[in-house]
N, C-alpha and C positions, 0 to 999 in steps of 0.2 A: 766217297762220302763228301758231304758239303764242306766240312772243315779241312779236307785234304787238298783242295785245289784253289782255295782263295788266295789271291795275290794282293787284294786291296779291300778295305772295308771302310765305308763312309757313313756316318750318321748325321742327321740334321742337328745343328748346334743348340738344342733346347732340352730342358728337363723332361723326363717321363713322369706322367701323373700317377699318383697313387690312388686317387679317386677321380673318376672321369665322368663328367656330365656330357652326354652326347645328344645334341638337340637336332631338330629339323629332320623329319622322318627318322627318328632316332630312338636309341635305347639308353638307359642309364646303367653304367657299370660301376657300382659302388663296392669297393673291395670289402669294406667293413660290413656292409648290409647282409652279406650272405654267411657271415661267420657264426651267427646264432648266439645263444647265451652261454656264458661260462658256467661251469658246474658250481662254482663258489657262490654266485649271487643270482642264479637262474630263477629262483622263486621267492626272493626276499621281499619284493614290493608288489602289493596287490592293487588292482583297480576295482572300485566299487561298481555295482551294476549300473547305477545312474551315469557314471563316467563312461562306461563301455557303450551304453546306448547313445550317449551324446557323440562319441567318436564315430559310431556306426552311422548316425544321422548325418554327420558332417561329410563322411565319405560318400554316402548316398546322394547328398545334395550336390556335391562337386561333380560326381559322375553324371548325374541327370542334367547338369548345366552344360557340361563340356563334351561329353563323349558322343561321337557321331553315331554309334550303334543305337543309342537310345532314341533316335528318330524312327527306328523300326519297331513296330508293335510287338513282334515276336521277342526281340531282345529286351524290350521294356518289361514285358510280362515275366520273362525269365529272371531279370534282375530284381524286380519287385518281389517275386516269390522268394528269391534267395535272401533278400533283406528281411522279409517277414519271418522266415525260418531261423535266421541268425538271431534276430531280436528275442525269440522265444528261449534261446539258450543262454542269454546274458542275464541270468537271474541269481548269480552268486559272485563272490569276489574271485577274480582271476589274476594270475601273474601275467606279465607282458607276453611271455611265450604262449601261455594258454589262450589268451585273448587273440593273439595273432592266428593261432590254429583254428579258432572258432570262426573268424571272419574271412578266412581264405576262400571258402566256397562262394562268397559274394563276388570276389574278383573273378573266379573261374566262370561264373555265369555269363560274363561278357565275351568269353572266347576270344580274347585279345592278349597276345603275348607282350604287348607294350604297356599294359595296365597292370599295376602291381602294388601291393603293400609289403614293404620289405621286412625281413626278419629283424627282430630287435638286436641292437648292439649293446651287449651287457644286460644286466638284469634290473637296473634301476631306471626310474623315469628321468632322473638327473643326467645319467649317461646318455640316454636317448635324446634329451633336449639339447645337450651340447653337440651331439653328432649332427642333429638336424640344423643347428646353427652354423656348423662348419660348411654345409653344402653350398650356401650362397657365396661365401668367401672363396670356395674352390671354383665355383662357376666363373667368377670374375677374374681370378688370378692365375689359373693354371693354363699351361700351354701343352699341346699334344704332338706337334709336328715332329718333335724329337723321338717319338716312339717309332718312327719309320726310318729305315736304313737300307743300304744296298751294298752289294759286294760284286766286284768284277773279276772274272777269270780271263786274263789276256790270252792264256794258253788255249782256252776253248772258245774264245770270242763270245763269252756268255756273261750275263749279269742276272743276279737274283735281287729283286726288290722286295723287301719285307714291308708290305703295306698293312700295317697293324691297326690303324684307326683312320677314320675320315675327319676327325677333329671337330673344332668348334666353328660356328658361323663367322665369328670375328677374327678367326685366324686365316681367312681366305687369302689375304695377301702373302702370308707366310707359306701356305701350301703352294700357291702359284709360283713363288720364288723358288721353293724347294724343287718342284718338278721341272722348272726351267733349267736349274743347275744340273739336275739329274740327267735330263735328256741331252744337254750339251756335253756332259761328261761322257756318257756312253757313246755318243756319236764321235767324239774325239778319239775314243779308244776303239772305234770301229767294231763295236759289239754287234754280232749278227743275230743273237738269240736273247730275248728278254723273258724271264720267268717272274711273274708277279705272284708272290706267295702271300695270300690273304687269309690263311686258315684261322688266324686269331683276330680277325677284324670284327669288332662288335658294333660298328656303325658310326654315326656322327652326322655331319653336315654333308649332304650329297653334292652340294656345289663344290666342295673341296675335291671330292672324288672325280668330278667332271674335269678338273684341271689335269688329272692323269689321263683320262680317257681321250682328251683332245689330241694327244700325241700318238694314239694308236688307231683312232677312228678315221674312216675314209669319207663318211657322210655326216651331216648334222644328226644329232641324237638327243634324247632326253630320257631321264631315269623313269619318269612316269608321265602319263598323258594329261591328267588333271587331278585336282585335289578338292574334296568337299571338306570344308573347314568350319568348325564352330568357334567363333570368337565370343568369349564371355567375359564378364567382369573378373572372374577368377583367373582366366588366362592373361588378361591385360595386367592384372596386379602382379602375376608371376614374372612376366617379361619386364615390367618396370623394375622389380626387385633385382633382376639380373642385368639391368642397364642395357636391354636389348630393344632396339627400334624395330618392332615387328613389321611395320609398314615398309620400312627400308629393306628389311630382309626379304619380304615377300616380293617386292618389286624387282629384286635381283633375279628371281627364278620363275616368276609367273606374270601373266598378263592380268593386271589388277583393276581393269575398268569396272568390274562388278563390285568392288569394295566400296563401302560407304564410310566417308571420313567426316569428322566434325569440323567446325570452323577453325578449331585450334590445330587441325592437321593430325588428329589421332583417330585410330580405327574405332568404329562404332560396333557394339555387340550385334551378332547376327550369324546366320549360316550362309556361307559363300562357296560357290564353285568357281575355281580359278583354273585356267588352262596353263600348263607348263610351257615355258619357252624352250625352243631348240637351242642346243649348244653347238657352235661351229668348231670343226677341227682347226688345229693350228695351220699356218701356211705350209705348203707342201715341202718346202726346203727344210723345215724344222721337224717334220713328222718322222717317226721311227719306221724305217722300211724293212727291218728284219722280221724274224719270226717271233711271235708272242704267244706265251702260254700263261693261263691263270690257274693257280693251284688253290683249290677250295677244300673245305672240310666241314664236319658236322656243326661246329660252333660258330660259323659265320652268321652274323645277325644284322637285322635292321638295314641301315644304309649300305652295309657290306653286302647284304643279300641283293639290294637293288643294283649295286655295282656289278656283281656277278650276273644277274639277270639281264642287265643292259648289254654286257659283253656278249652274252649268248643270243639275245634278241637281235642285235645288229650284226652278229657274226664277225665281231672284231678279232676274236681269238678263241681257240678251243679251251674249254674248262677241263681240268684234270684233277683227280683226287677222289673224294667221297661225297656222297649226297649230303646236302645241308639239311639238318634235322628239323628246322623250323618250316612250317607250312607257308607258302606264298601263293595266294589266289590272285585273281584279277583285281580284287579290292584288298588293300593292305593298310591297316591302321598305323598311325605314327604321330609325330609332332607332339611330344609329351610336355605336360607341365608337372611341376612338383609341388608338394605341400607337406604339412605335418598335421596329424590329428591332435586336437586340443588338449587331451588329457594323457593319453599314452605317449604322445609325441612320436608315434611311428611315422616313418616317411612313406608317402605314397607317390606314385606317378600315374597319370591318366592321359590316354590319347585324346587329341583334339581334332584329328583329321583322318580321312580315308583317302588313300591314293589309288588311282586306277593305273595299273602297270601293264606292260606288254607281256602276255603269257600265252603259250600255246593252248588250244582248247583242251580242257580236262586236266591240265598239268597242275599238280598240287605242290610239288617240291622241285627245287633246283637240283638237277642231276648232272654229273660231269659227262662230257663227250668221251673222255677216256677215264675209265674207272680203275683205280689202283687195286689190284687183286688183294683180297683180304688176307690170303695166306702170306703175302709179302709183309704185311703189317704184323701178323702174329709171329712170324719167324724172325723179325727184326729185333734182336736183343739190344742193339745199340745203334746209334746213328738215326737217320731219318729216311725210312723206306719210301715214303711218299715223294719226298724231294728227290731222292735218288732215281725214282721211277720217271719223274717228269724230265730230269736231266738226261737220262738215257733216251727217252722218247724224243727229246729235242735234237739229239745228235744223230738220229736215224735218217 
């Protein structure tokens, strides 16, 4: 078992977030958002029909302004039909929970797992307003690199890296330093096998994940080929609230000659197609020369999926584990912005870009090269059957 052979365990020296905003081909993981309403106050506060309709109009306007799918007539017709059907149902007072249930089909019409209106936190609008206000302070203050850790078995010449999050764009220097330390450490310990366990990785900034891939890649790589991005007033306001320099962030990862910039040096609203830059591996002397395995599972999401997909596309290492449950086509939405509806204060996120990724023809899901037999998972009453499986595979 994993716990039986560890001789060393190291974590990055930073706090783990309780609410994580993961941007740039990203998803939001808000621990409070999925908790739902308490029984005590689940239906205590009602929204008037006029308030419900105003919130629906706000969401429709934001999506129409920023979501890349709405440039396609089929998606636009489907979304407009869902809005019309929803508005017909908003004709009586509803609790936050009831209102959320009624507007959910509008989100589903977009067929985008990065666009969402989150479940209410508590039953009162005041609770929801306070929660929405906390998001921006969390964005600016939280650090995530400490969520990643590794353990070395000298006896087996093996290391397990728990790669749990891709982190924030402004943490790039922290992730770069962490992976420099990590590979220097495992090289000093003469580790022959590296297992990257990313089963709980919910995404983040792909540029941070690239810093890890640079040490196992043999050739230049990129997570995606290009991105079609809709820059709008809403997205610019969001990035400004978060103190994010969007132009600087895009310049790091893309060729930005197509972008239009004002005299003040700020991005102008518009739809842009930008080609992704290739990332070079580290110098040969620093590269990890041993065997690498990447352990995946159903819950890997967003930039975590792009990481696994890149590993498979460039044949950097075999994927082991179980199929990722989220669909990934040649076109993948992402780069979300957040906001809150004016009356219910429900938090929403909406994709602003579509990424073209490397995918085999007809492939809809990321499947492992080595699949953990399901009976091993069913028969495992304790321990970690999937991790045991990849450890045994690595020793063969």
